[in-house]
C-alpha positions as CSV (number, residue, x, y, z in Angstrom):
1,X,0.6,36.5,82.7
2,X,-2.4,34.6,81.4
3,X,-1.4,34.4,78.0
4,X,1.4,32.6,78.7
5,X,-0.8,30.8,81.1
6,X,-2.5,29.4,78.3
7,X,0.7,28.5,76.2
8,X,1.8,26.3,79.1
9,X,-2.2,24.4,80.0
10,X,-2.1,24.2,76.0
11,X,1.7,21.9,75.9
12,X,0.0,19.4,78.7
13,X,-2.8,18.5,76.5
14,X,-0.3,18.0,73.7
15,X,2.6,15.6,75.2
16,X,-0.3,13.6,77.0
17,X,-2.0,13.4,73.7
18,X,1.2,11.5,72.4
19,X,1.4,9.9,75.8
20,X,-1.8,8.1,74.9
21,X,-2.0,4.5,74.1
22,X,-4.9,2.7,72.1
23,X,-5.3,0.2,74.7
24,X,-8.6,-0.9,72.1
25,X,-8.8,-4.2,70.1
26,X,-9.5,-3.7,66.2
27,X,-9.9,-6.4,63.4
28,X,-7.8,-5.2,61.0
29,X,-9.3,-7.6,57.8
30,X,-6.6,-8.0,55.5
31,X,-7.2,-7.4,51.3
32,X,-7.8,-9.7,48.9
33,X,-3.8,-9.1,46.8
34,X,-4.1,-10.3,43.6
35,X,-0.9,-11.5,41.1
36,X,-1.1,-11.2,37.5
37,X,1.0,-13.5,35.6
38,X,1.6,-14.5,31.7
39,X,2.5,-10.4,31.0
40,X,5.9,-9.7,31.1
41,X,7.0,-6.4,31.7
42,X,10.2,-6.7,30.2
43,X,8.8,-8.6,27.2
44,X,8.1,-6.9,23.5
45,X,5.1,-7.6,22.7
46,X,4.1,-7.2,18.1
47,X,0.8,-4.8,17.1
48,X,0.5,-5.4,13.8
49,X,-1.4,-2.5,12.3
50,X,-4.3,-3.4,10.6
51,X,-4.2,-7.1,12.4
52,X,-5.7,-8.2,15.2
53,X,-3.6,-7.8,18.5
54,X,-3.5,-10.6,21.0
55,X,-1.5,-10.3,24.3
56,X,-0.7,-14.1,26.0
57,X,-3.9,-14.9,28.3
58,X,-3.5,-13.6,32.1
59,X,-3.3,-15.8,35.2
60,X,-4.6,-14.0,37.9
61,X,-3.9,-15.5,41.2
62,X,-5.3,-14.4,44.3
63,X,-2.0,-14.6,47.6
64,X,-5.0,-15.7,50.1
65,X,-5.9,-18.5,47.7
66,X,-9.6,-18.6,50.6
67,X,-10.6,-15.2,49.2
68,X,-10.1,-16.0,45.9
69,X,-13.3,-15.5,43.4
70,X,-14.6,-14.6,40.0
71,X,-16.1,-11.5,40.8
72,X,-13.3,-9.3,38.5
73,X,-13.4,-7.0,36.1
74,X,-10.4,-6.0,33.3
75,X,-9.1,-3.4,31.3
76,X,-6.9,-3.0,28.5
77,X,-5.6,0.2,27.7
78,X,-3.0,1.8,24.9
79,X,-1.4,4.9,25.9
80,X,-4.2,5.1,28.4
81,X,-7.1,4.4,25.4
82,X,-9.1,1.2,27.0
83,X,-9.6,-1.1,23.4
84,X,-10.7,-3.9,25.5
85,X,-13.1,-5.2,28.7
86,X,-12.3,-8.6,28.1
87,X,-9.7,-11.6,30.2
88,X,-8.6,-12.4,26.7
89,X,-7.1,-9.9,24.2
90,X,-7.9,-10.3,20.7
91,X,-8.9,-6.9,18.9
92,X,-8.4,-4.7,16.1
93,X,-6.8,-1.7,17.6
94,X,-7.8,1.3,15.7
95,X,-4.0,3.3,15.6
96,X,-2.5,5.6,13.1
97,X,1.0,4.8,12.4
98,X,3.2,7.0,14.3
99,X,0.8,7.5,16.9
100,X,1.5,5.7,19.5
101,X,4.4,5.6,22.2
102,X,4.6,2.1,23.0
103,X,3.3,1.2,26.8
104,X,0.6,-0.5,27.7
105,X,-1.5,-1.1,30.6
106,X,-3.7,-4.4,31.7
107,X,-6.0,-4.5,34.7
108,X,-8.0,-6.5,37.0
109,X,-10.2,-4.9,39.6
110,X,-12.0,-7.1,42.7
111,X,-15.3,-6.0,41.9
112,X,-15.9,-7.0,45.7
113,X,-13.3,-4.8,47.6
114,X,-13.6,-2.2,44.8
115,X,-9.7,-2.6,44.4
116,X,-7.7,-2.5,40.8
117,X,-4.4,-4.0,40.2
118,X,-2.6,-3.1,37.2
119,X,0.2,-4.8,34.9
120,X,2.4,-2.2,32.3
121,X,3.6,-3.8,29.1
122,X,5.6,-2.8,26.2
123,X,4.7,-2.7,22.7
124,X,6.5,-2.8,19.5
125,X,4.3,-0.8,16.7
126,X,4.8,-2.8,13.9
127,X,2.6,-1.3,10.4
128,X,3.7,-4.5,7.9
129,X,3.7,-1.4,4.9
130,X,6.7,-1.3,3.6
131,X,6.4,-4.3,0.9
132,X,3.6,-6.0,-0.3
133,X,1.0,-6.3,-3.6
134,X,-1.8,-4.2,-3.5
135,X,-5.4,-4.0,-4.9
136,X,-8.6,-2.8,-5.1
137,X,-11.6,-4.5,-5.0
138,X,-15.3,-3.5,-5.2
139,X,-17.3,-5.0,-2.9
140,X,-21.1,-4.7,-1.1
141,X,-20.9,-1.9,-3.5
142,X,-17.8,-0.5,-1.4
143,X,-14.3,0.0,-3.5
144,X,-11.8,-1.1,-0.7
145,X,-8.1,-1.3,-1.4
146,X,-6.9,-4.3,0.2
147,X,-3.3,-5.2,1.5
148,X,-1.2,-8.6,1.6
149,X,2.2,-7.0,3.8
150,X,5.4,-8.3,2.6
151,X,6.4,-9.2,5.8
152,X,2.9,-9.5,7.2
153,X,0.9,-12.9,8.2
154,X,-2.7,-12.2,6.7
155,X,-4.2,-9.8,4.1
156,X,-5.3,-6.6,5.1
157,X,-8.6,-6.6,4.2
158,X,-10.0,-2.3,3.3
159,X,-7.0,-1.7,5.1
160,X,-7.1,2.2,3.5
161,X,-10.6,2.7,5.0
162,X,-9.1,0.9,8.6
163,X,-6.8,3.4,8.6
164,X,-8.1,6.8,7.7
165,X,-11.7,6.9,9.0
166,X,-13.4,7.2,5.6
167,X,-14.1,4.9,1.9
168,X,-13.0,5.1,-1.3
169,X,-15.3,6.9,-3.1
170,X,-17.5,3.8,-5.5
171,X,-17.0,5.1,-8.8
172,X,-12.3,4.5,-8.6
173,X,-11.0,2.0,-11.5
174,X,-7.5,2.0,-10.8
175,X,-3.8,2.0,-8.8
176,X,-1.0,4.4,-10.0
177,X,2.5,4.5,-8.6
178,X,3.3,8.2,-8.4
179,X,7.3,9.6,-7.0
180,X,8.9,12.3,-5.1
181,X,12.7,12.4,-5.3
182,X,14.6,13.1,-1.6
183,X,18.0,13.2,-1.6
184,X,19.4,10.4,-3.9
185,X,16.1,7.6,-3.3
186,X,12.8,8.0,-4.8
187,X,9.6,8.1,-2.5
188,X,6.7,6.6,-2.9
189,X,3.2,7.2,-2.9
190,X,-0.1,5.8,-4.9
191,X,-3.2,7.0,-6.9
192,X,-6.2,6.2,-6.4
193,X,-8.1,6.7,-9.9
194,X,-11.3,8.1,-10.4
195,X,-13.9,10.3,-10.4
196,X,-12.0,11.3,-6.9
197,X,-9.2,10.4,-6.9
198,X,-7.1,10.4,-3.3
199,X,-3.2,10.9,-2.7
200,X,-1.9,8.1,-0.7
201,X,1.1,8.1,1.3
202,X,2.8,4.4,0.5
203,X,4.1,4.1,3.6
204,X,1.6,3.8,5.7
205,X,-0.9,4.4,3.7
206,X,-2.3,7.2,5.6
207,X,-4.7,9.9,2.9
208,X,-2.3,12.9,1.4
209,X,-4.6,14.5,-0.3
210,X,-8.0,14.4,-2.3
211,X,-6.5,15.7,-6.2
212,X,-9.5,17.8,-6.7
213,X,-9.5,19.5,-3.6
214,X,-5.8,20.6,-4.9
215,X,-6.5,20.4,-8.3
216,X,-6.2,24.3,-9.5
217,X,-6.8,25.6,-6.0
218,X,-9.9,22.9,-6.0
219,X,-11.6,24.7,-9.1
220,X,-11.1,22.1,-12.1
221,X,-13.8,20.9,-14.4
222,X,-16.5,19.8,-12.1
223,X,-16.6,16.5,-14.6
224,X,-12.4,15.5,-14.1
225,X,-11.9,11.9,-13.7
226,X,-8.6,10.8,-13.7
227,X,-7.0,7.8,-15.4
228,X,-3.8,7.5,-14.6
229,X,-0.7,9.9,-13.5
230,X,2.6,10.0,-13.9
231,X,5.3,11.8,-12.1
232,X,9.3,12.8,-14.4
233,X,12.5,14.4,-12.5
234,X,10.8,18.3,-13.7
235,X,7.3,17.3,-14.6
236,X,4.0,15.8,-12.9
237,X,0.9,14.5,-15.2
238,X,-2.7,13.0,-14.9
239,X,-4.2,11.6,-17.8
240,X,-8.1,12.3,-17.7
241,X,-10.5,9.3,-18.8
242,X,-11.0,11.4,-22.1
243,X,-7.6,11.6,-23.8
244,X,-6.0,14.3,-22.0
245,X,-2.9,15.9,-20.5
246,X,-3.0,18.2,-17.4
247,X,1.2,18.7,-17.0
248,X,3.1,21.1,-14.7
249,X,6.1,22.3,-13.5
250,X,7.0,20.4,-10.6
251,X,10.8,19.1,-9.8
252,X,11.2,16.8,-7.2
253,X,7.9,16.9,-5.9
254,X,4.5,15.2,-5.2
255,X,1.8,15.1,-7.4
256,X,-0.1,17.2,-5.2
257,X,2.4,20.2,-4.5
258,X,1.6,23.0,-6.0
259,X,-1.3,24.1,-8.9
260,X,-1.3,22.4,-12.5
261,X,-2.9,24.6,-15.7
262,X,-6.1,25.1,-15.2
263,X,-6.4,23.5,-18.9
264,X,-5.7,20.7,-20.5
265,X,-2.4,20.4,-22.8
266,X,-3.5,21.8,-26.0
267,X,-3.7,19.6,-29.2
268,X,-4.8,16.3,-31.4
269,X,-4.6,13.6,-30.0
270,X,-6.2,11.0,-27.4
271,X,-3.9,9.6,-24.4
272,X,-4.8,5.5,-23.9
273,X,-4.9,5.3,-19.6
274,X,-0.9,4.7,-19.3
275,X,1.6,6.4,-18.6
276,X,4.6,4.3,-18.8
277,X,8.0,5.1,-16.8
278,X,11.1,4.3,-17.3
279,X,13.9,2.1,-14.0
280,X,14.2,4.3,-12.4
281,X,12.1,7.0,-13.0
282,X,15.6,9.8,-12.7
283,X,16.1,9.5,-16.7
284,X,13.4,11.8,-17.4
285,X,11.3,9.2,-19.6
286,X,7.9,8.9,-19.8
287,X,5.9,7.3,-22.6
288,X,1.8,7.6,-23.7
289,X,-0.3,6.5,-26.5
290,X,-2.2,8.4,-28.8
291,X,-4.8,6.7,-30.4
292,X,-5.5,8.9,-33.0
293,X,-2.7,8.9,-34.0
294,X,-1.9,5.7,-33.1
295,X,1.2,6.2,-32.0
296,X,3.7,6.9,-29.0
297,X,4.0,9.9,-28.1
298,X,6.6,11.0,-25.2
299,X,7.0,14.1,-22.4
300,X,9.2,16.4,-23.5
301,X,9.3,19.8,-21.1
302,X,6.1,19.7,-20.3
303,X,5.0,18.9,-23.9
304,X,3.6,15.8,-25.7
305,X,6.1,15.2,-28.8
306,X,5.4,12.2,-31.3
307,X,8.6,9.2,-32.5
308,X,7.1,9.9,-35.4
309,X,9.3,13.0,-34.9
310,X,12.0,11.1,-34.3
311,X,14.5,9.2,-36.5
312,X,14.5,5.6,-36.2
313,X,17.6,3.3,-36.1
314,X,15.8,0.3,-35.9
315,X,13.1,0.1,-38.7
316,X,11.8,-2.4,-37.4
317,X,8.0,-1.9,-37.4
318,X,6.7,1.5,-38.3
319,X,6.3,4.4,-35.2
320,X,2.7,6.0,-36.3
321,X,-0.9,4.5,-37.9
322,X,0.8,0.4,-36.6
323,X,-3.8,0.0,-36.8
324,X,-2.8,-1.5,-33.1
325,X,-3.1,-1.0,-29.7
326,X,-1.2,-1.5,-26.4
327,X,-2.2,-4.2,-24.4
328,X,0.7,-3.6,-21.4
329,X,3.4,-1.9,-21.8
330,X,6.4,-2.4,-19.6
331,X,10.8,-0.4,-19.3
332,X,12.5,-4.1,-18.8
333,X,16.4,-2.0,-19.1
334,X,18.3,0.7,-18.7
335,X,21.8,1.2,-20.0
336,X,22.3,5.3,-19.1
337,X,19.7,7.4,-20.3
338,X,18.1,3.9,-23.3
339,X,15.7,2.3,-21.3
340,X,14.8,-0.5,-23.3
341,X,10.3,-1.0,-23.1
342,X,8.1,-4.5,-24.4
343,X,4.7,-3.7,-25.6
344,X,2.0,-6.1,-26.7
345,X,-0.3,-4.5,-29.1
346,X,-3.7,-6.1,-29.9
347,X,-4.8,-5.4,-34.0
348,X,-8.9,-5.0,-34.8
349,X,-8.7,-8.1,-36.5
350,X,-8.1,-9.3,-32.0
351,X,-4.5,-10.2,-33.7
352,X,-1.8,-10.5,-30.6
353,X,2.2,-9.0,-30.9
354,X,5.2,-8.2,-29.0
355,X,7.4,-5.4,-29.7
356,X,10.2,-4.2,-28.5
357,X,12.1,-0.6,-28.9
358,X,15.4,1.0,-27.4
359,X,14.1,5.0,-26.3
360,X,17.0,7.1,-25.2
361,X,16.4,11.1,-23.5
362,X,19.4,12.7,-23.3
363,X,19.1,16.1,-22.7
364,X,17.7,17.8,-24.9
365,X,17.9,15.1,-28.1
366,X,15.5,12.2,-28.1
367,X,16.8,9.2,-30.3
368,X,14.3,5.8,-31.2
369,X,15.7,2.8,-32.4
370,X,13.2,0.0,-32.8
371,X,14.7,-3.3,-32.4
372,X,11.7,-6.0,-33.8
373,X,8.2,-6.5,-34.2
374,X,6.3,-10.7,-34.4
375,X,3.4,-11.4,-33.4
376,X,2.6,-13.4,-30.5
377,X,3.7,-16.9,-30.3
378,X,0.5,-17.6,-28.5
379,X,-3.7,-17.4,-28.7
380,X,-4.4,-14.6,-26.4
381,X,-7.8,-13.0,-25.1
382,X,-8.9,-10.0,-24.0
383,X,-8.6,-11.5,-20.1
384,X,-5.4,-12.1,-20.1
385,X,-3.5,-10.3,-17.4
386,X,0.5,-9.8,-17.8
387,X,3.3,-8.7,-16.0
388,X,7.1,-9.4,-16.4
389,X,10.2,-8.8,-13.5
390,X,12.9,-5.6,-14.5
391,X,16.1,-6.7,-15.7
392,X,14.9,-10.3,-16.6
393,X,13.4,-12.0,-19.9
394,X,10.7,-13.7,-18.6
395,X,7.2,-12.3,-19.2
396,X,4.4,-13.9,-17.0
397,X,0.8,-14.6,-19.0
398,X,-1.9,-15.3,-16.6
399,X,-5.0,-16.8,-18.4
400,X,-8.6,-18.6,-17.7
401,X,-7.4,-20.9,-14.9
402,X,-3.3,-21.4,-16.3
403,X,-0.2,-19.7,-15.3
404,X,2.3,-19.5,-18.7
405,X,6.2,-18.1,-18.4
406,X,7.3,-16.9,-21.7
407,X,10.7,-15.3,-22.9
408,X,10.2,-12.2,-24.9
409,X,11.7,-11.7,-28.1
410,X,12.4,-15.6,-28.0
411,X,9.0,-16.6,-30.9
412,X,8.8,-20.0,-29.2
413,X,5.8,-21.0,-27.3
414,X,4.8,-19.5,-23.7
415,X,5.4,-21.9,-20.8
416,X,2.4,-23.6,-18.9
417,X,3.4,-24.0,-15.2
418,X,2.1,-27.2,-13.2
419,X,-0.2,-25.3,-10.7
420,X,-3.8,-26.2,-9.9
421,X,-5.5,-22.3,-9.5
422,X,-8.9,-24.6,-7.8
423,X,-12.3,-22.4,-9.4
424,X,-11.9,-19.4,-10.8
425,X,-10.2,-17.5,-13.4
426,X,-6.4,-15.2,-13.5
427,X,-7.1,-12.1,-13.3
428,X,-4.4,-9.9,-11.7
429,X,-0.7,-10.7,-11.9
430,X,2.4,-8.5,-10.0
431,X,6.4,-9.4,-9.5
432,X,8.2,-8.1,-6.8
433,X,11.0,-7.1,-9.2
434,X,13.9,-7.5,-6.6
435,X,13.4,-11.3,-5.3
436,X,11.1,-12.4,-8.5
437,X,8.1,-13.5,-6.5
438,X,4.6,-13.5,-7.8
439,X,1.1,-12.3,-6.2
440,X,-1.5,-14.2,-9.0
441,X,-5.8,-13.0,-7.7
442,X,-7.5,-16.2,-9.1
443,X,-11.2,-14.3,-9.2
444,X,-14.4,-16.9,-7.8
445,X,-17.8,-14.5,-8.8
446,X,-17.8,-12.5,-5.5
447,X,-15.0,-13.5,-4.4
448,X,-11.1,-14.0,-5.0
449,X,-8.1,-15.9,-3.5
450,X,-4.2,-14.9,-3.2
451,X,-1.5,-16.8,-4.2
452,X,1.8,-16.2,-3.7
453,X,4.3,-17.7,-5.4
454,X,8.0,-18.0,-4.8
455,X,11.0,-17.5,-7.9
456,X,10.9,-20.8,-8.8
457,X,7.0,-20.8,-9.2
458,X,5.8,-23.4,-6.0
459,X,3.2,-22.2,-3.4
460,X,4.2,-20.5,-0.9
461,X,1.3,-18.7,0.3
462,X,-2.6,-18.9,-0.5
463,X,-5.7,-16.8,0.7
464,X,-8.3,-17.8,-0.1
465,X,-12.3,-16.4,-0.5
466,X,-11.8,-12.6,-0.1
467,X,-14.1,-10.2,-0.4
468,X,-14.9,-8.5,-3.7
469,X,-13.6,-8.1,-7.1
470,X,-10.8,-7.3,-8.4
471,X,-10.0,-4.5,-10.3
472,X,-6.0,-3.7,-10.2
473,X,-3.2,-5.1,-8.4
474,X,0.1,-3.3,-7.9
475,X,2.8,-4.2,-5.9
476,X,4.1,-1.6,-3.4
477,X,7.7,-1.6,-2.6
478,X,8.0,0.7,0.8
479,X,8.4,4.1,1.6
480,X,11.1,5.1,-0.4
481,X,14.0,2.6,-2.7
482,X,18.0,3.3,-4.0
483,X,16.6,2.1,-7.8
484,X,21.1,2.2,-8.1
485,X,20.5,-0.8,-5.2
486,X,19.4,-3.4,-7.9
487,X,20.9,-3.1,-11.4
């Protein structure tokens, strides 16, 4: 009985409370609402990796203008990571390729009320690394990898360190292209060669492996210094600074996949740091030059063999004991299993020559045809640099401040192009073989200039006063390429 009475009393109290009207006079203060203009959530903003990320300057509007003030703070985020606390965004973003999903936000905080206002935006992460000129420099005691992207806007200075968060070894002297086969295409990587060689993914320039750490399971000669590398269909190899060859069977693999033999290829030879592929590398030709016997050599099933072991169908010059050393060698044509090579050589007296020869490797059969050897029709110096476009006959020569063009094998004097490269000397050239555009490096003391020339030899773009001394220049053709698409 008492329990029921208690329930009824509680019900009456609750009903009375619900019907009570608060007749008090409360003064509600409206919040200073803020609107963010200038950033469109439906617009995709481009972030080029390796370049400063810039957004339109946001406009901060108080809906009640009488409450407007400047006691505000700002925050920009990408993938919830704060990248700036300034109102105007112009900052280098330390993101690795393929690590960000594409959303960002801008927040304004009213410090008087503690209330924050957020505007989201969509970002397209663009890695300008597919194509472009890549070069090594020595700058303030560091070795830096730089790039001018074919699709980008600026020189990406020290791009390897910015992407990977580490510096390259100071004792680094060159770049070598490396290939691996994936389906019908050939994927690319770089080998930065030096005291501590590193394999770099050519798609996004990320570190793939430190070669010496991977070498024979980490057990390699302490004084091993890699000078260059080579890859053909079934074999990977490296040439050391002392001219020895390490080779392993690795069909379709990157340089660092698997393990090398613990000893170099045995024999009486000393190779120049020059491993020259035919184009495309699918034809399995890889050439070297032996300083001891002054002869060309080729890799056959993991073994070095000399041109002097072959019958020469041309008989235009001797292929051993030449008394000359190559300073430039390139594959310039391909017809089925036959590659045509062009070589510039210097003899002990400082005279220069050009050679052209055809080399064929079909199955187990290797054949040679020497085509021509002539004195080079221009006085060259040891500082001269060269490049040639695949499937073209025009050789480009950089010497002192002058750029020349020469039709190989013609014997005609090279043509001097009417171009002004300013102060300094041309130290490196490299062609983009698909379009014929040319990159020219001009060294000026401890700085250098980059010139991008069109196929018609006019200046397309110029970047001046880039820090550092140029060591080497190559053209990067992308994460993969089908050679069959252009020849």
